[in-house]
matplotlib code that plots the C-alpha trace (Angstrom):
import matplotlib.pyplot as plt

x = [-46.3, -43.8, -44.6, -44.6, -47.4, -49.2, -48.9, -50.1, -53.5, -54.3, -53.9, -56.3, -59.2, -59.5, -59.9, -56.9, -57.7, -57.8, -54.6, -52.8, -53.7, -52.8, -49.0, -49.4, -50.3, -47.2, -44.5, -45.4, -45.9, -43.0, -41.1, -42.7, -41.9, -37.6, -38.3, -39.6, -37.9, -40.6, -40.7, -40.6, -41.9, -44.5, -45.7, -45.2, -47.7, -50.0, -50.2, -50.8, -53.5, -55.6, -58.0, -58.0, -61.7, -62.7, -64.4, -66.6, -69.7, -71.3, -72.3, -69.1, -67.0, -70.0, -69.6, -65.5, -65.5, -68.4, -66.1, -63.3, -65.0, -63.7, -66.1, -67.5, -70.7, -74.0, -73.2, -69.5, -71.8, -74.1, -71.5, -68.9, -66.7, -66.0, -66.3, -63.5, -61.0, -62.1, -62.8, -59.6, -57.9, -60.6, -59.5, -55.3, -56.1, -59.0, -57.9, -53.6, -53.6, -51.6, -50.4, -48.9, -51.5, -49.9, -50.3, -53.6, -54.6, -53.0, -55.3, -58.6, -57.8, -56.8, -59.9, -61.4, -58.0, -58.6, -57.1, -53.5, -52.6, -48.6, -46.3, -47.4, -51.2, -50.5, -48.6, -51.2, -53.6, -51.9, -50.0, -53.8, -54.5, -51.2, -50.6, -48.9, -52.4, -53.9, -54.7, -56.0, -55.8, -52.9, -51.5, -48.2, -47.9, -49.6, -46.9, -44.0, -45.7, -45.6, -42.1, -41.3, -44.3, -46.0, -48.3, -49.4, -49.8, -52.5, -54.4, -54.5, -55.3, -58.2, -58.9, -59.2, -61.4, -64.2, -63.9, -65.3, -67.8, -69.3, -69.0, -70.4, -73.7, -72.4, -71.9, -68.9, -68.2, -67.2, -63.7, -62.6, -63.7, -61.5, -58.7, -58.2, -58.7, -56.2, -53.5, -54.0, -53.8, -50.8, -48.8, -50.2, -48.0, -45.0]
y = [-95.4, -96.5, -96.8, -100.7, -100.2, -98.1, -100.3, -103.2, -100.9, -99.8, -103.2, -104.8, -101.6, -102.1, -104.6, -106.4, -104.0, -100.9, -101.3, -102.6, -98.9, -97.6, -98.7, -97.3, -93.9, -94.5, -95.1, -92.0, -89.9, -90.4, -90.3, -87.1, -85.7, -86.4, -84.7, -81.3, -81.6, -82.1, -84.8, -88.2, -89.3, -87.5, -88.2, -91.7, -91.2, -89.3, -91.7, -94.6, -92.9, -91.1, -94.1, -95.7, -94.7, -95.1, -98.9, -97.6, -96.9, -93.3, -93.2, -94.1, -91.7, -88.9, -89.6, -89.6, -85.9, -84.5, -86.2, -84.4, -81.1, -81.3, -78.5, -79.9, -78.9, -80.9, -82.3, -83.8, -84.7, -87.1, -88.9, -91.2, -90.4, -86.7, -87.4, -90.2, -87.5, -85.5, -88.8, -90.2, -87.0, -87.4, -90.9, -90.1, -87.1, -89.1, -92.6, -93.0, -89.7, -88.0, -84.5, -83.4, -80.7, -81.3, -85.0, -84.4, -81.8, -83.5, -86.3, -84.0, -82.6, -85.7, -86.2, -82.3, -80.4, -77.0, -72.9, -72.9, -76.4, -77.3, -79.3, -82.2, -81.7, -81.2, -84.1, -86.5, -85.5, -86.1, -89.6, -90.7, -89.9, -91.1, -94.0, -97.1, -99.1, -96.3, -96.7, -94.3, -92.3, -89.8, -91.3, -91.7, -88.0, -87.4, -88.8, -87.3, -84.2, -84.5, -84.6, -81.8, -79.2, -80.2, -77.5, -78.1, -81.9, -80.9, -78.9, -81.4, -84.1, -81.6, -81.4, -84.8, -85.5, -82.6, -83.9, -87.5, -85.9, -84.2, -86.8, -89.2, -86.7, -85.9, -83.1, -81.1, -80.1, -76.5, -77.1, -79.1, -75.6, -73.8, -75.7, -75.9, -72.3, -71.3, -73.3, -72.1, -68.6, -69.9, -71.0, -66.9, -65.5, -67.4]
z = [83.2, 80.2, 77.0, 77.0, 79.6, 78.0, 74.8, 77.1, 78.1, 75.2, 73.0, 75.7, 75.1, 71.0, 68.5, 66.4, 63.3, 65.3, 67.4, 63.6, 63.7, 66.3, 65.7, 62.6, 63.8, 66.4, 63.6, 61.4, 64.2, 65.7, 62.9, 61.9, 65.5, 65.0, 61.2, 62.5, 65.9, 67.7, 71.2, 70.0, 73.5, 73.4, 69.5, 70.7, 73.7, 71.9, 69.0, 71.2, 73.1, 70.1, 69.5, 73.2, 73.2, 69.8, 70.3, 73.4, 73.6, 73.2, 77.0, 78.1, 75.9, 77.0, 80.5, 80.6, 79.0, 81.3, 84.4, 82.7, 81.8, 78.2, 76.6, 73.5, 71.4, 70.7, 67.6, 69.2, 72.2, 69.6, 67.6, 68.9, 65.7, 66.8, 70.7, 70.5, 70.5, 73.8, 75.2, 74.7, 76.1, 79.3, 79.1, 79.6, 82.3, 84.5, 83.8, 83.1, 85.1, 82.3, 83.1, 80.1, 78.4, 74.7, 74.9, 75.9, 73.2, 70.5, 71.6, 71.9, 68.5, 66.5, 64.4, 64.3, 63.9, 65.9, 65.7, 66.6, 66.2, 67.9, 65.8, 68.0, 67.4, 63.4, 63.8, 65.1, 63.0, 59.6, 61.1, 62.0, 58.6, 56.6, 59.0, 56.4, 56.9, 55.3, 51.1, 49.0, 45.8, 46.7, 50.2, 48.4, 47.4, 50.9, 53.0, 50.8, 51.5, 54.9, 55.3, 53.3, 54.4, 57.4, 57.0, 53.4, 53.8, 57.4, 54.1, 52.0, 54.7, 55.6, 52.0, 51.8, 54.7, 53.6, 50.3, 51.6, 54.1, 50.9, 48.7, 52.0, 52.0, 55.5, 57.8, 58.0, 61.5, 62.2, 64.0, 60.6, 58.6, 61.3, 61.9, 58.1, 57.6, 60.3, 58.9, 55.7, 57.0, 59.3, 56.0, 54.2, 56.9, 56.4]

ax = plt.figure().add_subplot(projection="3d")
ax.plot(x, y, z, "-o")
ax.set_aspect("equal")
plt.show()
């Protein structure tokens, strides 16, 4: 399946605003992949599909994840904001027949991250956070850091997410904490 075909499919699934965000993630992911020597084709495909299930109903996401037998915990299963990554990976596998596990994994973990993230996982996670349509205090500095030190930028993105969740009085999923700690420890091992 060509990127053009996938782009047409994704455009049909998303609102104009969400599709514009997706194209921004694609642009940033390709730039980061090129910069860090990752496969640009994988980054482009994962970025294009990262939010493919975002605007579906929670029930549809739950069904997709269960069909693909992707393990998720109760908190994820009851929250579309958390479940859309695993559901997107399931959609890529089941509906689009994408067999590249690295692409599916990057889609799956793009919101919460995970322990032992690959370079591609980090690129999609970060591209989603700093794509050109994002506008929040510190985003320009984070975009600059993203091209200087990938791991430092990922940790800073985690920190921003955690601060936002704390400010909103929302729960922080354990995978977010584990993912941040894993990247932080990886930075210390270098």
